[in-house]
Phi, psi and omega in degrees: 000129183281126181292151179292144175284170180299321180294320180293323177296316179297320182296325181282342181252277183294321180298317178295321179295321178298314179300316180295319178297316181296313179296317179298318179297318178295319180294317179296319178298316178295321179296316179297320178296317178296318180296318177298320178294322178296319180296312180294325176295323178293321177297323183269015188303318183260020183245133178244127183297139178154191181288344182276031184290112175221117183232150173284156181296324179296321180294317179298317182293317179297322180297312180295320182294320179297320179294317182293315180299318178300315181297317181294316180297320179295319178297318179297316180299314181295324178294314179297319178297319179299318179297316180295321179294318178298320177296320179290337178275000176099003177274132177274126181298324180295322180288343180272355183297310182297308177300324180294326178295314179296316180296320179296321178295320179293317179291332181300321179291322182276341184252022179300322181292323179296316178298319178298319178298316183294317179296317178296320178296322178300315182287328176300316181284317182295322181271358178055046180294319172198165182212183182302128179096348179287150170265119188227151171240121188241126175271131187246139178301130177080003180245135180279342181248141177280149172276127185227134178165191179268131181290121179256338183201136176229113176243180179293338185255321186226161171239132180247129178243149171245121183284173179294340177274001180089004180281140177264121182251122180254122184239119173299133185298329181290345181261006179278119179270316181213136178238122178253114179270114183268004184220038180262118178067297177204166181227172182226127173267128182243126179236116175265123184253108178275121180237160178299147181296339181275353183288155177283108185296320180298319178294319178298319178299320178296320179296316181294322177296322176296321176299318179297318179295317179295320179295320181289337178270350181290132185292334180273325185270329184301321179298340181271348184258140177272334175203177184290134176304142184237157179258120182277339181108197183290124181266321181203157178243132176236183187298312185244354185227160174235130180262120177252130184262136176236133183232155179212130174277131185233172172295157181305130177080359184259003185296327182288316178296316179295318179299318178297316181294319179295321179299317178298315181295319180295314181299316180293319181295318181291324178294323177297331179272001179079018180259123181277129177277158179289166181296335182295313181292322179295320178295320178298319181294316179298316180295322181291328182274351182288000000 
């Protein structure tokens, strides 16, 4: 019987262990990914994707937290597997400390932005600035335009938004200057009504209050409103027009839908009274119906 060579002995011992570690690491990583998806699916059990997106702040936070924890656990598993594989290949982990220190210092200078992204992502999640499903507007360093859309993913490094055009916008967390959450707890729809300066303001206020009562009694619109829309009064004076402001507290993310509906109702109510609305409200109505 021919004795095994050194390579065959290594292949049957360390080589086999390396294969098992790699396969085991991949399986554990896939399991953690599957488990994370199951957790987020359970959180979303009573949620249906669409424009009717209304989530509690706790649900948004749990969803983002589950994604981050899954990502961190997978990274830890892959790191441990890499260390074990290096040991089986004959590399001493202790001997790698000094080179790793030098390499870490070198990478530290080049990876400052990555570290900044991770730290910023940690505080975004810990402070619950926004979460999955929120409508957010994000100001980005070096960009003249803000990123605006629905948050689809929040990790320690990046935030992903989907715009109204269906575009996915990926923003590194470290480059976020300001984040405006448009769907936290509640939102407000603001409708400015431009009327002729000669119109009876008291009569217009009565008409707008009637529109608010009708909207709050509407079976389709009332579930989106937290209270009856109110008339704040004259907001500004111009040469030929007077702007009267009407506001309504809505469910998170519903201010745009409610605002469009109120503009249509206001325009129709004022026309029935023979009061001509200004071009601003008419343009808003045309744009909303387009």
